[in-house]
matplotlib code that plots the C-alpha trace (Angstrom):
import matplotlib.pyplot as plt

x = [145.3, 143.7, 142.3, 143.3, 140.8, 141.3, 138.4, 138.1, 138.9, 138.4, 142.2, 142.2, 139.4, 141.2, 144.5, 142.6, 140.8, 143.9, 145.7, 142.8, 142.7, 146.5, 146.3, 143.7, 145.7, 148.7, 146.8, 145.6, 149.0, 150.9, 153.5, 156.8, 157.4, 153.8, 154.3, 157.7, 156.1, 153.4, 155.9, 157.6, 154.2, 153.6, 156.3, 155.2, 151.7, 153.1, 154.9, 151.7, 149.8, 152.2, 152.0, 148.3, 147.2, 148.3, 149.6, 149.6, 148.3, 144.9, 142.1, 139.9, 139.0, 139.9, 143.6, 143.8, 142.2, 144.3, 147.5, 146.5, 146.0, 149.2, 151.1, 149.2, 149.9, 153.5, 154.2, 152.1, 153.8, 157.1, 156.3, 154.5, 157.3, 160.1, 157.8, 157.1, 160.6, 162.4, 161.6, 163.5]
y = [70.8, 69.5, 71.8, 70.9, 71.7, 70.9, 71.3, 74.1, 73.1, 74.9, 75.3, 77.1, 79.3, 79.9, 80.9, 83.5, 85.1, 85.2, 87.0, 89.5, 90.2, 90.9, 92.8, 95.2, 95.5, 96.4, 99.0, 100.6, 100.3, 103.4, 102.0, 101.0, 98.1, 96.6, 97.3, 95.5, 92.5, 92.4, 92.8, 89.7, 87.8, 88.4, 86.3, 83.5, 83.7, 83.6, 80.5, 79.2, 79.6, 77.3, 74.7, 74.7, 75.0, 71.9, 73.5, 76.9, 75.1, 74.8, 76.7, 76.9, 80.7, 80.4, 79.6, 82.5, 84.9, 83.9, 84.3, 87.6, 88.7, 87.2, 89.1, 92.4, 91.9, 91.3, 94.2, 96.7, 95.5, 96.1, 99.6, 100.5, 99.1, 101.2, 104.3, 104.1, 103.0, 105.4, 108.7, 109.6]
z = [77.7, 80.7, 83.3, 86.8, 89.3, 93.1, 95.6, 98.0, 101.7, 104.9, 105.3, 101.9, 102.9, 106.2, 104.5, 102.3, 105.3, 107.4, 104.5, 104.0, 107.8, 107.7, 104.7, 106.3, 109.4, 107.3, 105.4, 108.8, 110.6, 111.4, 113.7, 111.9, 114.1, 113.3, 109.6, 109.7, 111.6, 108.9, 106.0, 107.6, 107.9, 104.3, 103.5, 105.7, 104.2, 100.6, 101.7, 103.4, 100.2, 98.3, 101.1, 101.3, 97.5, 95.7, 92.3, 90.5, 87.5, 89.5, 87.6, 90.7, 91.3, 95.0, 94.1, 91.5, 94.1, 97.0, 94.8, 93.7, 97.5, 98.4, 95.9, 96.6, 100.4, 99.7, 97.5, 99.6, 102.9, 101.7, 100.5, 103.7, 105.7, 103.9, 104.0, 107.7, 108.8, 106.3, 108.0, 111.1]

ax = plt.figure().add_subplot(projection="3d")
ax.plot(x, y, z, "-o")
ax.set_aspect("equal")
plt.show()
C-alpha cells in the first residue's frame, strides 16, 4: 500500500483557517438567522474542502485535521441552528 501525500498549499491552509473562524462564530452566535447562515456555510466549506484537497487518501495531517474540523462544523451547526430556531 502506497502512502499518498500532497503538499500543503496556502489555499489549503486558508480553507482550514476560514472553517475555524466560522466554527468559532457559530459557537458564539445567538441569533437564529446567523446560525442558519452559518449552517448553510458549513455545507459550502465542506464542498470547498473536497474541491481544494486532492484526495481523501492523502495522508498529510492537514487533510485529516481539516476533514475533522469540517465534519465537526457541519454537525454542530445543524444542531445549533435547530436549537436556536426551534423555540418560539
